[in-house]
N, C-alpha and C positions, 0 to 999 in steps of 0.2 A: 379257844381257837381264834386266831387272828382273822381279820376280814379278808386278807390276802389268801390265807389258807382256805377259807370258805369259798372264795371265788375260784380258786384252783380246783377244789373238790367238785364244785358245780360244773366246771368246764369238762373235767374228766368224765363225770357221769353223763353229761349231755352227749359227749362224743360217743360213749359206749352205747347209749340207747339209740342214738341216731343210726349208728352202724347196724344195730340189731334190727331196726325198722327197715333198713334198706335190704337186709339179708332175709327178712321174714318170708316164709313160704306160703302163709295164708294172710288174708286181709285182716283177720282178727288179731293174729300175732303182730302184724304191722301196726295196727291201731293201738294196741296196748303199749308197744314200744314207743310209738310217737307220743302218746300221752305222757309217758315217763320222760322222754326227751324234752318235751315242752315244759314240764314241771321244772326240770333242772335249768333250762334256758331262762325261764321266768325268774327263778331264784338267783341265778347268776346276774341277771340284769339288775335286780333289786340290790344285791350286794355291791355291784359296781356303782350304782347310783349313790348308795350310802357312803362308799369309800370316797367318791368324788366330793360329796358334801362335806365329809369329814376333813378332806384336804383343804377345801376352800374356806369353810367356816367353823372348823372344829374347836376353835378357842372360845366361841360365843357360848355362854352357859345355857341359854335357852336351846340353841341348836344342839349342843352336846346332850342335853336331856332327851330331846326328841330323837336323836340318833340312837341313843341307848334303848329307848322304847321301841323304835323300829327294828333294831337288831334283835331285841327280845321276841318280837312278833315273828320275825323270820326264823329264828331258832326254834320257836314253838311249831311253826309250820313244818320245819324239817323233822322235828321229833314226831309230829303227827304222821308224816309220810313214812318214817321208819316203822312206827307202830303198825300202820296200815299194811306195809309190806310184810312185816312179820306175821300178821294175821292171815294174809293171803297164802303164805308159806305154811301156815298151820303151826307156827312156833309160839 
């Protein structure tokens, strides 16, 4: 998945969870939705930072290696989140 696609996905999920938080009927529902919204916002910011670095210094072999390492860590964080969400749903 391209970094632009990951940024778009994060933006979409952030908007969804932010709206859920605003529509929540209880404080607990709002808190859970806000936690998810902040997760997606944090991930979006990280991917945007990586994309900016890639555009500015992507040809430098050292920077390229570090960018790949960072993308790998972010992708793992996303996979862990998906796994956690599946566990919450009992799947």
